[in-house]
C-alpha positions in Angstrom: 30.4 70.0 317.8 30.9 73.3 319.7 32.1 73.7 323.1 29.5 73.9 325.7 31.1 76.9 327.4 32.2 79.0 324.6 31.1 77.9 321.3 34.7 77.1 319.8 35.1 73.9 318.1 35.1 70.8 320.8 38.0 68.4 320.7 36.4 66.0 323.2 32.9 64.8 324.4 32.7 63.3 327.7 29.9 60.9 327.5 29.8 60.5 331.3 29.1 64.2 331.9 27.8 65.1 328.6 30.0 67.7 328.0 31.5 68.8 324.8 34.9 71.1 325.5 37.1 73.1 323.2 40.9 72.7 323.9 41.1 75.5 326.4 38.4 74.4 328.5 39.1 70.8 328.3 42.9 71.5 329.5 41.3 73.9 332.3 38.8 70.8 333.4 41.9 68.5 333.5 43.6 70.8 335.7 40.9 71.8 337.9 40.4 68.0 338.8 43.7 67.5 339.7 43.8 70.6 341.8 40.8 69.5 343.5 42.0 66.1 344.3 45.1 68.0 345.8 43.1 70.1 348.0 40.4 67.5 348.9 43.0 64.9 350.0 44.9 67.6 352.0 48.1 67.0 350.5 49.3 70.4 351.7 49.4 70.6 355.6 48.7 73.8 357.2 51.9 73.5 359.0 54.1 73.8 355.7 56.2 76.7 355.9 58.8 78.3 353.5 61.3 77.5 356.2 59.8 73.9 356.7 58.6 73.1 353.2 56.7 69.8 352.1 58.8 67.6 349.8 56.8 65.6 347.2 58.4 63.0 345.1 56.9 62.5 341.8 57.3 59.0 340.3 58.1 60.1 336.9 58.1 57.3 334.4 58.2 59.2 331.0 54.6 57.8 330.3 51.5 60.0 329.7 50.3 59.9 333.2 53.3 60.9 335.2 54.3 63.5 332.4 50.8 65.2 333.0 50.9 64.9 336.8 54.1 66.5 337.1 53.4 69.2 334.7 50.2 70.1 336.2 51.6 70.1 339.8 54.5 72.2 338.6 52.4 74.7 337.1 50.5 74.9 340.2 52.9 74.8 343.0 56.4 75.7 341.4 56.1 79.3 342.8 54.8 78.1 346.2 57.6 78.2 348.8 55.8 75.8 351.0 56.4 72.9 348.4 59.5 71.4 346.9 59.0 68.9 344.1 61.5 66.0 343.2 61.0 63.7 340.1 62.2 60.2 340.6 62.5 57.6 337.6 63.4 53.9 337.7 65.4 52.3 334.9 64.5 48.7 335.0 66.9 47.6 332.0 64.5 47.0 329.3 66.3 47.6 325.8 64.9 50.1 323.5 62.0 51.2 326.0 63.2 52.5 329.2 65.8 54.5 327.4 63.4 56.5 325.3 61.0 57.1 328.1 64.1 58.4 330.2 64.8 60.6 327.6 61.2 62.0 327.9 61.6 62.2 331.7 64.9 64.3 331.5 63.4 66.5 328.7 60.3 67.3 330.8 62.4 67.8 334.0 64.5 70.1 332.1 61.3 72.1 330.8 60.0 72.3 334.3 63.6 73.0 336.1 62.7 70.4 338.4 65.2 68.1 340.2 65.5 64.7 338.7 67.0 61.6 340.2 67.4 58.3 338.3 67.7 54.9 339.9 68.4 51.8 338.0 67.5 48.0 338.9 71.0 47.3 337.4 73.0 49.5 339.9 71.0 48.9 343.1 69.9 45.2 342.7 72.3 43.7 340.0 69.6 42.6 337.7 68.1 43.8 334.3 64.3 43.2 333.7 65.5 41.7 330.2 67.7 39.2 331.7 64.8 38.3 334.5 62.2 37.5 331.8 64.8 35.4 329.8 65.6 33.4 333.0 62.2 33.6 335.2 63.5 31.7 338.0 60.2 31.7 339.8 58.0 31.0 336.8 56.1 34.2 337.1 54.9 37.2 334.9 57.4 40.0 334.2 55.2 42.3 336.2 55.4 40.3 339.3 59.0 40.7 339.4 58.9 44.4 338.4 56.3 45.4 340.6 58.4 44.2 343.6 61.4 45.9 342.5 59.9 49.0 341.5 57.8 49.4 344.6 61.0 48.8 347.0 63.1 51.3 345.1 60.4 54.0 345.0 60.1 53.7 348.5 63.7 53.6 349.4 64.9 56.5 347.5 62.0 58.6 348.2 62.8 58.2 351.9 66.5 59.0 350.9 65.2 62.2 349.2 63.4 63.2 352.3 60.0 62.8 350.9 56.9 63.7 352.7 54.6 62.1 350.4 55.1 59.9 347.2 52.7 60.8 344.4 52.1 58.7 341.5 50.2 59.0 338.3 47.6 56.5 338.5 44.5 57.8 336.4 40.8 56.7 336.9 40.9 53.5 334.8 44.1 52.3 337.1 42.1 53.1 340.4 38.7 51.3 338.8 40.5 48.3 337.7 42.3 47.9 341.0 39.0 48.3 342.9 37.4 45.9 340.8 40.1 43.3 341.3 40.0 43.6 344.8 36.0 43.1 344.8 36.2 40.1 342.6 39.0 38.5 344.9 37.0 39.3 347.9 40.2 41.0 349.4 38.4 42.9 352.1 41.7 43.3 354.1 43.3 45.0 350.9 40.3 47.1 350.3 41.1 48.5 354.2 44.9 48.8 353.5 44.2 50.8 350.3 42.2 53.9 352.1 45.5 54.3 354.5 48.0 53.7 351.8 46.8 55.9 349.1 43.2 56.9 349.0 42.0 58.4 351.9 42.2 62.3 352.9 45.5 62.6 354.8 43.8 63.8 358.1 41.7 60.6 357.9 44.3 58.1 357.1 46.4 56.3 359.8 49.8 57.3 359.7 52.6 54.6 359.2 56.0 55.0 360.5 57.5 52.5 358.1 56.6 53.9 354.6 56.3 57.2 352.6 53.0 58.3 352.4 51.4 57.9 348.8 48.9 60.1 346.8 47.4 60.0 343.5 46.2 63.2 342.2 45.4 62.3 338.9 42.9 59.4 339.8 39.8 61.6 338.9 40.8 61.7 335.2 40.1 59.0 332.7 43.0 57.6 331.0 41.8 58.8 327.5 41.5 62.2 328.7 45.1 62.1 330.1 46.4 61.1 326.8 44.4 63.7 325.1 45.6 66.2 327.5 49.3 65.2 326.7 48.9 65.2 323.2 47.3 68.8 323.1 50.0 70.3 325.3 52.6 68.5 323.2 54.4 67.1 326.1 57.3 65.0 326.1 56.3 61.5 326.7 56.9 57.8 325.6 53.5 56.1 324.8 54.8 52.8 323.7 53.7 49.9 326.2 56.5 47.9 327.9 57.4 44.6 325.8 57.2 42.6 328.7 53.6 43.6 330.0 51.7 40.4 330.8 49.2 41.3 333.5 46.5 39.1 332.0 44.0 39.5 334.8 44.1 43.4 335.0 43.8 43.4 331.1 40.6 41.1 331.3 39.4 43.8 333.9 40.3 46.8 331.8 38.5 45.1 328.8 35.2 44.7 331.1 35.2 48.0 332.5 35.7 49.7 329.1 32.8 47.8 327.6 30.8 48.7 330.6 31.8 52.4 330.3 30.5 52.4 326.7 27.4 51.0 327.3 26.8 53.1 331.1 29.1 56.1 330.8 30.0 57.2 334.4 30.4 53.6 335.5 34.1 54.0 336.5 33.3 57.1 338.6 30.7 55.5 340.1 32.9 52.5 341.0 35.3 54.7 342.6 33.0 56.7 344.7 31.6 53.8 346.5 34.8 52.0 346.7 36.5 54.9 348.3 33.7 55.4 350.7 33.7 51.4 351.5 37.5 51.4 352.2 37.5 54.1 354.6 34.8 52.4 356.3 36.7 49.1 356.5 40.0 51.0 357.3 38.0 52.0 360.4 36.6 48.5 361.3 40.1 46.9 361.0 41.7 49.4 363.2 39.2 49.0 365.7 39.7 45.1 365.7 43.4 45.8 366.5 44.3 44.7 362.9 47.3 46.8 362.6 48.7 44.5 359.9 51.8 42.5 360.3 54.8 43.3 362.5 57.5 44.7 360.5 61.4 44.6 360.9 64.4 45.6 358.7 65.2 42.9 356.1 68.5 41.0 357.1 69.9 41.6 353.6 69.0 45.2 352.9 67.1 46.8 355.7 63.6 47.3 354.1 60.7 46.7 356.2 59.2 43.4 355.9 57.2 40.8 357.7 59.8 38.3 357.1 63.5 37.7 357.9 64.2 38.3 354.4 62.1 40.8 352.0 60.4 39.4 348.9 62.9 41.8 346.9 66.0 40.0 348.4 64.2 36.7 347.9 63.4 37.3 344.1 67.2 39.1 343.7 68.7 35.8 345.0 66.5 33.4 342.8 67.6 35.2 339.8 71.2 35.3 341.0 71.0 31.5 341.4 69.3 30.8 337.9 
C-alpha cells in the first residue's frame, strides 16, 4: 500500500483511522501525538523560565515505551532552557533481565546527553526480586511486590532530584486496560483519583503536597505503534518480557481489548476518551463531598507518606527479611 500523504511505500496501516503511512509520516504522527498531549495537559507551565526551569524526571526502564518517550521529549525540548530532563532507572534485581535493559538505558542517555540516575532495590531496600519470588512470604504475585517497591522508589528519588513532574511511558493500551479494570471492579474512587494523579490537565487537577505530579505523554499512542517507532528508529531498547511477570487479570483484560480492537477499530481510543471525561467528573464530585482521601503522615520506618504507622513497602520488606 502507498502512504496516504506522499505516495511512498506505507510501513503501517492504522485500522482505527484508516490511514496508511510511510516511515517518515508515521514517525511524524507519533511525535505529533506526544507533543499534543504535552500541550493539552499543560505540562509546561507559563511561569517556567530559564532562571527557574521545570524539572521533568523520566522513568526510564529501557523498554520500548520509556525509550520512545525520552527520545521524543529530548528532541522536542532539549534546547528549551525552561526545561531540565533527568532519566531515572530502577534496578529490581532480576538476573539477566534488568542488566540488559539498563545497558539500553545507559546507551540512550549517552546518545541524548541526558543525566541518568540508577537506583536499585538491593541498595535501597536490601532485597532482590529474584529472591523475593523464591521466598514469597506474602503469597502474592511478583508484580504485587514489585509495584509497591517501584512506585515508592520512583516517588522518593524523583523528589530527591527536585522533580516538578514524574513522566512515565504508559501507552494507550496500558491506560485502556487500567480503565477497564477500574470499570469491571466498580472502583469509582480510583477513577476519581486517577484524574488528579496522572490523567487530568494540570490546571484542572487538585494539587497534592505529598506526591510528585505524574504525566503520561505517550498515552495516545497504541503499543504496537510505539514498538514500530522504536524499531524504525533503531533506538536502544530491551524488548524481552520480565521473567516474573504474572499479572493474570490484566493479561485477560489485554486479550479482551485486543480482540475488541480487531473487531471494532478505535475502541481503545473511545474507552479512554470516555474514561478521562468521567474521571474528571468523578474527581469533582469527590472533592465537593470533602473526600480528600486518607490523612497521610510519615512512615515510622522510612518517612514515606502513608495512611498507616508503617507503609506497605516497609511491611513487605520486613516480611521478606523474616522469611
